C-alpha positions in Angstrom: -4.7 -11.7 -7.4 -4.5 -12.1 -3.5 -7.3 -12.6 -1.0 -9.7 -9.8 0.4 -8.1 -7.1 2.6 -10.0 -5.5 5.3 -9.4 -2.4 7.4 -11.1 0.3 9.4 -10.8 3.7 8.0 -11.9 7.2 9.4 -15.1 8.6 8.3 -13.4 11.3 6.3 -11.5 8.6 4.2 -14.6 7.0 3.6 -16.2 9.8 2.5 -13.4 10.5 0.1 -13.4 7.0 -1.3 -17.4 7.6 -2.0 -16.4 10.8 -3.9 -14.0 8.9 -6.2 -16.5 6.0 -6.5 -19.1 8.7 -7.6 -16.8 10.7 -9.8 -15.4 7.7 -11.8 -18.5 5.5 -11.6 -16.8 2.7 -9.8 -17.4 -0.1 -7.4 -16.1 0.6 -3.8 -13.6 -2.3 -4.3 -12.3 -1.0 -7.6 -11.9 2.5 -6.2 -10.1 1.2 -3.1 -7.6 -0.8 -5.4 -7.0 2.2 -7.6 -6.4 4.5 -4.7 -4.0 2.1 -3.3 -2.1 1.6 -6.3 -1.6 5.4 -6.7 -0.6 5.7 -2.9 1.8 2.7 -3.1 3.6 4.1 -6.5 3.8 7.6 -4.7 5.2 6.2 -1.9 7.9 4.3 -3.9 8.9 7.6 -5.7 8.9 9.5 -2.6 11.1 7.1 -0.7 13.5 6.5 -3.7 13.9 10.4 -3.9 14.8 10.5 -0.2 17.3 7.7 -0.5 18.8 9.3 -3.3 19.0 12.6 -1.6 20.6 11.3 1.3 23.2 9.3 -0.6 22.1 6.1 0.6 21.5 4.4 -2.9 22.8 5.2 -6.4 20.6 6.7 -9.2 20.0 3.1 -10.7 18.8 1.6 -7.6 16.6 4.5 -6.7 15.0 4.3 -10.2 14.6 0.7 -9.8 12.8 1.3 -6.3 10.7 3.8 -7.7 9.8 1.2 -10.5 10.7 3.8 -13.2 13.2 3.5 -16.0 16.4 5.6 -15.9 14.7 8.4 -18.0 11.5 8.6 -16.4 13.3 8.7 -13.0 15.4 11.4 -14.4 12.5 13.6 -15.1 11.1 12.9 -11.8 14.2 14.3 -10.1 14.1 17.1 -12.2 10.7 17.8 -11.4 10.8 17.6 -7.7 14.1 19.4 -7.9 16.0 16.8 -6.0 19.6 17.7 -5.3 21.5 14.4 -5.2 25.1 15.0 -6.3 27.1 16.6 -3.5 30.0 18.4 -4.7 31.8 21.0 -2.3 32.1 24.4 -3.4 36.0 24.4 -3.1 36.0 21.3 -5.3 34.1 23.2 -7.8 36.3 26.4 -7.8 39.5 24.0 -8.0 38.1 22.1 -11.0 37.2 25.7 -12.6 40.8 26.7 -12.0 42.0 23.6 -13.5 39.9 24.3 -16.6 40.9 27.7 -16.8 44.6 26.7 -16.9 44.2 23.8 -19.3 42.4 26.1 -21.9 44.9 28.8 -21.4 42.6 31.5 -20.1 
C-alpha cells in the first residue's frame, strides 16, 4: 500500500462519508478507501463503454480497461444498453436480400 493521500472535500461530501462510516461501522480511512475503489471501478466501466460505443477501442480492449472478463463485460454492455456495432440499414437490407435468395425464398 502506498502513503497517505490528503484532500479537501466539500462539507456535503464529508457528511456523505460520515453516513457511510456510521452505516457500515467503519473508520474514516476505511470508508474513504471503499468509496474511492467503487468510484474508480465505476469510472473504468463508464470510460470503457464510452470508448467502445464511439468505436475507439475493440470489445476486448474495452473489457480489459474495465477490468472485467469478456463475459462480465458482455453483461455490462447489455445492462447499460450500449450500442457498439455500427451497421448501416442499407447493408442490413442487402444482407437480408442475399439470405433470402440463398435460401430460395
